[in-house]
Structure formats: C-alpha cells, structure tokens
C-alpha positions in Angstrom: -32.6 7.0 -16.0 -32.3 5.1 -19.6 -29.2 4.3 -20.8 -29.7 2.1 -23.5 -28.7 3.2 -27.0 -28.7 6.7 -27.7 -26.3 9.3 -29.6 -26.3 11.7 -27.2 -24.3 8.9 -25.1 -20.8 10.1 -23.9 -17.7 8.0 -22.1 -14.8 9.8 -20.3 -12.7 7.2 -18.2 -10.1 8.5 -15.6 -7.6 6.8 -13.7 -5.8 7.5 -10.7 -2.2 6.4 -11.4 -0.7 6.6 -8.3 -2.7 2.6 -8.1 -3.5 2.2 -11.9 -7.2 2.3 -11.4 -9.6 3.2 -13.5 -13.1 4.9 -13.5 -15.5 5.1 -16.0 -18.6 8.2 -16.3 -21.2 7.3 -18.9 -23.4 10.8 -19.5 -26.5 11.8 -21.3 -27.1 15.6 -21.6 -27.0 15.8 -17.9 -27.3 12.6 -16.5 -24.5 10.5 -15.1 -24.0 6.9 -14.5 -20.6 6.5 -12.4 -18.9 2.7 -12.1 -15.6 2.6 -9.4 -15.1 6.3 -8.5 -11.4 7.0 -7.8 -9.5 9.8 -6.7 -9.4 12.8 -9.9 -9.3 16.2 -9.4 -11.3 16.1 -13.3 -14.3 13.6 -13.0 -15.1 16.0 -9.7 -15.2 18.9 -11.6 -17.5 16.3 -14.3 -19.4 15.1 -12.0 -20.3 18.9 -10.9 -22.3 19.8 -14.2 -24.8 16.8 -14.1 -28.3 17.3 -12.1 -28.2 13.7 -11.5 -25.7 10.8 -10.4 -26.0 7.0 -10.2 -23.2 5.0 -8.9 -21.7 1.7 -9.3 -19.4 0.0 -6.7 -18.0 -2.9 -8.3 -15.4 -4.2 -5.0 -15.1 -2.6 -2.1 -11.1 -1.8 -2.4 -10.4 1.9 -1.4 -9.5 2.6 -4.1 -12.5 2.5 -5.5 -14.3 4.1 -2.8 -12.2 7.0 -2.1 -14.2 9.2 -3.9 
C-alpha cells in the first residue's frame, strides 16, 4: 500500500464524544490506513467499503482499541 503523496488520498477524523477520543482514516481508493480505532458507527460503515485496511494503534488505552 503506497501512502505517498496522491491527489486521490482522503482523510477523515472520527470522534468518540464519550471520552473525547479521536480516530483518523486515510484512504486511497478502496485501501485504508486507520490510526487509533475509536467506537463510531460512522467509522464502521466507512470501513465496510474498503477492500484492504492497515491499522496503527499508537497506545493501548481502551478508547483506541475498542473498535
């Protein structure tokens, strides 16, 4: 998966308001990179459209590994 500079790259931020925690999804076409998965139905819906996903968990607090 090439996450170099691309005009096709999209970025979206998801927030779990309960604990004020954020997750970030970068996509190019149907491939994605998710950083710190938070609980979000919108995120889960967006992930279902991807054919390939890489996940980075920056630390093991429950709010980033719950999804």
